[in-house]
Structure formats: C-alpha cells, structure tokens
C-alpha positions as CSV (number, residue, x, y, z in Angstrom):
1,M,0.0,0.0,0.0
2,N,1.3,3.4,-0.9
3,K,1.6,6.1,1.8
4,L,-1.7,7.9,2.2
5,K,-1.5,11.6,1.4
6,V,-4.2,14.0,2.7
7,L,-4.7,17.6,1.9
8,L,-6.8,19.8,4.2
9,S,-7.9,23.4,4.1
10,G,-9.8,25.4,6.6
11,G,-9.1,28.6,8.5
12,G,-9.8,32.2,9.4
13,T,-11.5,31.1,12.7
14,G,-11.1,28.3,15.2
15,G,-14.5,27.0,14.0
16,H,-12.9,26.2,10.6
17,I,-9.4,25.2,11.8
18,F,-10.2,22.8,14.7
19,P,-12.5,20.5,12.7
20,A,-9.8,20.1,10.1
21,I,-7.2,19.2,12.7
22,A,-9.7,16.8,14.4
23,I,-10.2,15.0,11.0
24,A,-6.4,14.9,10.4
25,D,-5.8,13.5,13.9
26,E,-8.3,10.7,13.4
27,I,-6.8,9.7,10.0
28,R,-3.3,9.9,11.5
29,K,-4.5,7.6,14.3
30,R,-5.4,5.0,11.7
31,F,-2.5,5.6,9.4
32,P,0.5,6.7,11.4
33,E,2.7,6.9,8.3
34,A,0.2,9.1,6.3
35,E,1.4,12.5,5.0
36,F,-0.6,15.7,5.6
37,L,-0.5,19.1,4.2
38,F,-2.8,22.0,5.1
39,I,-3.5,25.0,2.9
40,G,-4.4,28.2,4.7
41,A,-4.5,32.0,4.3
42,N,-1.4,34.0,5.0
43,G,-1.8,36.2,8.1
44,K,-4.7,34.1,9.5
45,M,-4.7,32.1,12.7
46,E,-4.3,28.7,11.0
47,M,-0.7,29.6,10.1
48,E,0.0,29.4,13.8
49,K,-2.6,26.8,15.0
50,V,-1.9,24.1,12.4
51,P,1.9,23.9,13.0
52,N,1.2,23.9,16.7
53,A,-0.9,20.8,16.2
54,G,2.0,19.1,14.4
55,Y,1.1,19.6,10.7
56,K,2.7,21.4,7.7
57,I,0.8,24.3,6.2
58,E,1.3,26.4,3.0
59,G,-0.3,29.9,2.8
60,L,-2.2,31.6,0.1
61,N,-2.5,35.4,-0.3
62,I,-6.3,35.3,-0.1
63,A,-8.8,37.4,1.8
64,G,-12.5,37.9,2.0
65,I,-14.6,41.0,1.1
66,D,-13.6,44.0,3.2
67,R,-16.9,45.8,3.9
68,G,-15.1,48.6,5.7
69,N,-12.8,49.5,2.9
70,I,-14.6,49.0,-0.5
71,L,-11.5,50.2,-2.5
72,S,-9.4,47.3,-1.2
73,N,-11.8,44.8,-2.8
74,F,-10.6,45.7,-6.3
75,K,-7.6,43.5,-5.5
76,L,-9.7,40.5,-4.8
77,P,-9.9,39.1,-8.3
78,F,-6.1,39.2,-8.6
79,K,-5.7,37.6,-5.2
80,L,-8.1,34.9,-6.2
81,L,-6.3,34.1,-9.5
82,S,-3.0,34.1,-7.7
83,S,-4.3,31.8,-5.0
84,L,-5.8,29.4,-7.5
85,S,-2.5,29.2,-9.3
86,K,-0.5,28.7,-6.2
87,A,-2.9,26.1,-4.9
88,K,-2.6,24.2,-8.2
89,R,1.2,24.2,-7.9
90,I,1.1,23.0,-4.3
91,I,-1.4,20.1,-5.1
92,K,0.6,19.0,-8.2
93,K,3.7,18.8,-6.0
94,F,2.1,17.1,-3.1
95,R,-0.2,14.8,-5.1
96,P,-2.8,14.1,-2.4
97,D,-5.2,11.1,-2.5
98,V,-8.0,13.2,-1.0
99,A,-8.7,16.8,-0.2
100,I,-10.9,17.9,2.7
101,G,-12.3,21.5,3.2
102,T,-13.8,22.9,6.3
103,G,-14.4,26.5,5.2
104,G,-12.4,29.7,5.4
105,F,-10.9,31.9,2.7
106,A,-8.3,29.4,1.5
107,S,-10.7,26.5,1.3
108,G,-12.3,27.6,-1.9
109,P,-9.2,27.9,-4.1
110,A,-7.6,24.8,-2.5
111,L,-10.6,22.5,-3.1
112,W,-11.4,24.0,-6.5
113,A,-7.8,23.4,-7.7
114,A,-7.9,19.9,-6.2
115,S,-11.1,19.0,-8.0
116,R,-9.7,20.3,-11.3
117,L,-6.7,18.0,-10.9
118,G,-8.9,15.0,-10.3
119,V,-8.5,14.7,-6.5
120,P,-11.6,13.5,-4.7
121,I,-12.9,16.4,-2.5
122,F,-15.0,16.4,0.6
123,I,-16.7,19.3,2.4
124,Q,-17.4,19.6,6.1
125,E,-20.0,22.4,6.7
126,Q,-20.2,23.4,10.4
127,N,-23.1,25.9,10.2
128,S,-26.9,25.6,9.7
129,Y,-26.6,28.3,6.9
130,P,-23.7,27.5,4.5
131,G,-21.6,30.0,2.7
132,V,-21.6,30.5,-1.1
133,T,-18.2,28.9,-1.6
134,N,-19.3,25.6,-0.1
135,K,-22.5,25.6,-2.1
136,L,-20.5,26.0,-5.3
137,L,-17.9,23.4,-4.3
138,S,-20.6,20.9,-3.3
139,K,-21.4,20.1,-6.9
140,K,-17.8,18.7,-7.3
141,A,-17.6,17.0,-3.9
142,K,-17.9,13.3,-3.2
143,A,-19.8,14.1,0.0
144,V,-20.9,17.1,2.2
145,F,-20.8,16.4,5.9
146,T,-23.3,18.6,7.8
147,A,-23.7,19.5,11.4
148,Y,-27.5,20.0,11.1
149,P,-30.2,17.9,9.6
150,N,-32.3,18.9,6.6
151,M,-29.5,20.6,4.7
152,E,-30.6,19.1,1.3
153,K,-32.1,22.5,0.5
154,D,-28.5,23.9,0.3
155,F,-26.5,20.9,-1.1
156,P,-27.1,18.1,-3.7
157,K,-29.4,15.7,-1.8
158,T,-27.4,12.5,-2.7
159,K,-24.2,14.0,-1.2
160,V,-25.4,15.2,2.2
161,I,-24.4,13.2,5.2
162,F,-25.7,14.5,8.6
163,S,-22.6,13.7,10.7
164,G,-22.3,16.5,13.2
165,N,-19.2,18.6,13.7
166,P,-15.8,17.2,14.6
167,I,-15.0,18.4,18.2
168,R,-12.1,18.0,20.6
169,Q,-12.2,14.3,21.6
170,N,-11.5,15.1,25.3
171,I,-14.9,16.8,25.5
172,V,-16.3,13.4,24.8
173,T,-14.0,11.3,27.0
174,D,-13.0,13.5,29.9
175,M,-16.4,14.8,31.3
176,L,-16.8,14.3,35.1
177,D,-19.8,14.5,37.4
178,S,-20.5,18.1,38.5
179,K,-19.6,17.7,42.2
180,T,-16.2,16.2,41.5
181,A,-15.4,18.9,38.8
182,K,-16.4,21.7,41.2
183,E,-14.2,20.3,43.9
184,Q,-11.2,20.0,41.5
185,L,-11.7,23.7,40.5
186,G,-11.9,24.8,44.2
187,L,-15.6,25.7,43.9
188,D,-18.4,24.9,46.4
189,A,-19.9,21.6,45.3
190,D,-23.3,22.6,46.6
191,K,-23.7,26.0,44.8
192,L,-24.9,26.6,41.3
193,C,-22.1,27.4,38.9
194,I,-22.3,29.5,35.7
195,L,-19.6,29.1,33.0
196,S,-19.3,32.1,30.6
197,V,-17.2,31.5,27.5
198,G,-16.7,33.9,24.6
199,G,-14.1,32.1,22.4
200,S,-10.3,32.4,22.4
201,L,-10.3,36.2,21.9
202,G,-13.3,36.6,24.2
203,S,-16.5,38.5,23.7
204,R,-16.7,42.1,24.8
205,T,-20.5,41.9,24.7
206,L,-20.4,39.0,27.3
207,N,-17.8,40.8,29.3
208,N,-19.8,44.0,29.5
209,G,-22.9,42.0,30.3
210,W,-21.2,40.6,33.4
211,K,-19.6,43.9,34.3
212,D,-23.1,45.6,34.2
213,N,-24.6,42.9,36.5
214,L,-21.8,42.1,39.0
215,A,-23.6,43.9,41.8
216,E,-26.7,41.8,41.2
217,F,-24.6,38.6,40.9
218,G,-23.0,39.4,44.2
219,K,-26.4,39.1,45.9
220,E,-26.9,35.5,44.5
221,N,-25.7,32.4,46.2
222,M,-24.0,31.3,42.9
223,Q,-20.5,30.9,41.4
224,L,-19.0,32.1,38.1
225,I,-16.2,30.8,35.9
226,W,-15.7,33.8,33.6
227,Q,-13.5,33.4,30.6
228,T,-12.8,36.9,29.4
229,G,-10.5,36.3,26.4
230,K,-7.1,37.9,25.8
231,L,-8.2,41.4,24.9
232,D,-10.2,42.3,28.1
233,Y,-8.5,40.2,30.8
234,K,-6.0,42.6,32.3
235,N,-8.4,45.6,32.4
236,L,-11.2,43.5,33.9
237,V,-8.9,42.0,36.7
238,E,-7.7,45.5,37.5
239,E,-11.2,47.0,37.5
240,L,-12.6,44.3,39.7
241,T,-9.6,44.5,42.1
242,N,-10.0,48.3,42.3
243,N,-13.7,47.7,43.2
244,Q,-12.6,45.3,45.9
245,Q,-14.1,42.3,44.2
246,S,-12.1,39.1,44.4
247,T,-11.4,37.4,41.1
248,T,-10.2,34.2,42.6
249,S,-12.8,33.7,45.3
250,N,-15.3,30.8,45.4
251,Q,-17.9,33.2,43.8
252,I,-15.9,34.4,40.8
253,Q,-13.0,32.7,39.0
254,I,-11.9,35.0,36.2
255,K,-9.6,33.5,33.5
256,E,-8.1,34.7,30.3
257,F,-8.5,31.3,28.7
258,V,-10.0,28.0,29.9
259,Y,-7.5,25.3,29.1
260,E,-9.4,22.4,30.7
261,M,-12.7,22.8,28.9
262,P,-14.1,19.3,29.9
263,L,-13.5,20.2,33.6
264,A,-15.2,23.6,33.2
265,Y,-18.1,22.1,31.2
266,S,-18.5,19.4,33.9
267,A,-18.6,21.9,36.8
268,A,-21.1,24.2,35.1
269,D,-24.8,24.0,35.9
270,V,-25.6,26.8,33.3
271,I,-23.4,28.0,30.4
272,V,-23.3,31.4,28.7
273,S,-21.7,31.3,25.2
274,R,-21.5,32.7,21.7
275,A,-23.2,30.6,19.1
276,G,-20.4,29.4,16.9
277,A,-20.9,26.1,15.2
278,I,-18.2,24.2,17.1
279,A,-19.2,25.8,20.4
280,I,-22.7,24.5,19.9
281,S,-21.5,21.1,19.0
282,E,-19.4,20.9,22.2
283,L,-22.2,22.3,24.3
284,S,-24.6,19.7,22.9
285,V,-22.2,16.9,24.0
286,A,-21.7,18.6,27.4
287,G,-25.5,18.6,27.8
288,K,-25.9,21.6,30.0
289,P,-28.5,24.4,29.9
290,V,-27.2,27.2,27.7
291,L,-27.9,30.9,27.2
292,L,-26.6,31.8,23.7
293,V,-25.6,35.3,22.7
294,P,-24.9,35.1,18.9
295,F,-22.1,37.2,17.4
296,P,-24.2,39.5,15.1
297,F,-21.4,40.2,12.6
298,A,-20.6,36.6,11.7
299,A,-20.9,35.9,7.9
300,E,-24.6,35.9,6.9
301,D,-25.5,36.1,10.6
302,H,-25.0,32.4,10.8
303,Q,-24.5,32.4,14.6
304,T,-28.1,33.6,15.0
305,K,-29.3,30.9,12.7
306,N,-27.3,28.3,14.6
307,A,-28.8,29.5,17.9
308,L,-32.4,29.5,16.6
309,N,-32.1,25.8,15.7
310,L,-31.7,25.1,19.4
311,V,-34.2,27.7,20.6
312,E,-36.9,26.3,18.5
313,K,-36.5,22.9,20.3
314,N,-36.3,24.5,23.8
315,A,-32.7,23.3,23.9
316,A,-31.3,26.8,24.6
317,K,-32.3,30.4,25.3
318,M,-31.0,33.3,23.2
319,V,-30.4,37.0,23.8
320,K,-29.3,39.2,20.9
321,D,-26.4,41.6,21.3
322,S,-28.8,44.5,21.0
323,E,-30.9,43.1,23.9
324,M,-28.1,42.6,26.4
325,K,-28.8,45.6,28.5
326,D,-32.5,44.7,29.1
327,L,-32.6,40.9,28.7
328,F,-29.3,39.3,29.7
329,W,-29.7,39.2,33.4
330,P,-33.5,38.3,33.6
331,T,-33.1,35.6,31.0
332,L,-30.0,34.1,32.8
333,M,-31.7,34.2,36.2
334,G,-34.8,32.7,34.7
335,I,-32.7,29.6,33.7
336,C,-30.7,29.5,36.9
337,K,-33.7,29.7,39.3
338,D,-35.9,27.1,37.5
339,E,-34.6,23.6,38.1
340,N,-37.3,22.0,35.9
341,L,-36.4,24.3,33.0
342,R,-32.8,23.4,33.3
343,A,-33.6,19.7,33.3
344,E,-35.7,20.1,30.1
345,M,-33.1,22.2,28.3
346,S,-30.4,19.8,29.2
347,K,-32.4,16.8,27.9
348,N,-33.2,18.7,24.7
349,I,-29.7,19.9,23.8
350,K,-28.4,16.4,24.1
351,T,-30.5,15.4,21.1
352,F,-28.2,17.6,19.0
353,A,-25.1,15.8,20.2
354,K,-22.9,13.9,17.7
355,P,-20.0,12.7,19.8
356,N,-18.7,10.3,17.1
357,A,-18.8,12.8,14.2
358,T,-15.0,12.7,13.5
359,V,-15.0,8.9,13.3
360,E,-18.0,8.8,11.0
361,I,-16.6,11.5,8.7
362,V,-13.3,9.6,8.4
363,D,-15.0,6.3,7.8
364,E,-16.9,7.8,4.9
365,I,-13.8,9.5,3.4
366,L,-11.7,6.3,3.6
367,K,-14.4,4.4,1.8
368,T,-13.7,6.4,-1.4
369,I,-9.9,6.0,-1.3
370,K,-8.7,2.9,-3.1
371,K,-5.2,2.3,-2.0
C-alpha cells in the first residue's frame, strides 16, 4: 500500500481550523505513516494553530470581502487568481489522495484546484446556513458532511451526510460529574455554577454583560467561571480589584482562557456562550442548559441561525447583542432559578449531540480511497 496523502484546508477562525485538525488527527491515528498538508490564508490564525498541532501548512494570499474598505476589494480578483495558481502548484507537487475542506478563505481555491486536478474532494459544513463557496464546491464534492439535519435544500441531496461537527475528543472522553469537577476547581460543590465563554479572543459583549450585573450577581448564592479572552482580561482584573471584588474567590473565578474545557463544562450548571458552530457542537455533547448570545457580525448572521435551531427545540435560550442591557440578566436568572427548565433544556440539547462525528466522517472519506 502506498503512503496515504491527505490535503486539508480550513481557516480564518477556530471554527474552521479545529474540525480540520480533528479529522487529520483521526486519520493519523489509523494511518500513522500518512502525510498531511494544510493550505491556509497568510496572516490568519491557521498559520500558527496548524503547525502547533504538528502539521505542515502552506499559505495563500487570499482574503474575504472588506466591507469597511470598499476600494481594497478591487484587488480581490487578482488575489483569487494568484491563490488558484499557487494552490494548483502545491497540489501538483504534493499529489494528495484526497482533499478535505472545512471552510475559510483558502478552502475555496484549494478545493477548486484539487477537483480540477482529479483529486476527490469532501466538504465539512459546520453551520446551519452554509456560505456561497461551499454551495458551489458541493457540486464537485464526493460528500458534504453537515452539522445540522435537513441541509438538502442547500446541497445536492445525494451527497449530504448528517454527521455533526468534529470536536475535541477530550470533550467526549473527559467529562466528570458536576460535584467532582467543582471540587477540583476549588468551587463549592453545593452551589450553582455558571460558566461564561466567549471564544479564544473573548467577547466584549459578554464581558460587558457581566460587568453591568456584577452587583446583582454578588447578591446571589452562585458561582461564576468567567473566561474573558485575551483582549479584556487585564483591564477586567484591574477593574474588579479596584472595586474590591475578588477574582479568585469561590464566587468568581476570572480566567483569560480556559485550558481544561471538559472540567469547566462538567462543573457548570448553566453555560453562557456565543453561538459558533463548534461551540454549539461541544455544548450539545456537554449537555448543559445554555444561554446563547450570537455574534451578530458573523458571515450571513450564521450564529443567530445556529442558535435559533436550538431555541426552536427549547434546547437553549437566546439573547441578541442589541438586547443585552435589558434581557441578559433576567433571562439568565430565569434559567438559573428554574430547576425544571434546566432539566428540560439539558435533555433537549443532548438530542443535538454527535460525539462520534469525526470517526463517522473519516469512515466515509476512507471508503472512497482505493489504496
């Protein structure tokens, strides 16, 4: 058997990068001698995250539409042609057996070039509302793996496989009972715990929501694990310290980044989160009641569409950015103080869980590779 060669492309956000890495990890587990090459966009986070995960990556000079600077978009056609040409050269040299795209600026040129060179291509769509690029590429794909059911309206019916999103495997394997997790984090095992997460960079909307309601939170017999993200962490710690509010007490644990997510998910009785596709997939596996605050500037407002899929099934509550001042606190307390509602939401969100998504996706991909 010849050595398996796998091309992957996904980037721009963690929601595109981490599914691609999860798929690569699963293939590498089965074929330790396999060769992998990622194609990303220069200057984007995949150029750091992919090498950190142990994989090679090549960068294209590609970018999306800049709505804030219309003049800069005149360069886009030239960047696209240049990226297609470079992607073609990379693929001709690497000669992959299969190409897998998980979205992002570079994924379009990479998969288009691969399909033109006769390489079988696969698409993994994380969101309930797919982008234009994936819709176009789906016509050439062997299969389109979706995170939501009923996506046949967007992709060729015979190619759609409802697999769920690939997530970090430790979210599946390392969950603990709530009491044990709270004790390991130095929290009170008998008090309700809220986990607030806004992604690796954090969410200023969520951070401001907590800042505005810290006095009210102080009156409650509850605990908070507050992941602020990199941008606001120092200022928030300083502000809370100046206001004589402890940031390491049993009531509030403030963190720049949560490294042990399975432990934090396990300790949480209620979770506050943005509504990115991978976040929702992890939250569904964690199975905790969730208040979603979608990022309103995501492409085609897909975070709101992701959230509504859960809200319609009473699997989550949602507050829009524009409603935070008025609705964040009452909605959150409505969840925290209603044990029956929390049990119902927890049961319902678990129906969205696809813990074996990565394995199922790789199974399907490997079926098409005749080596």
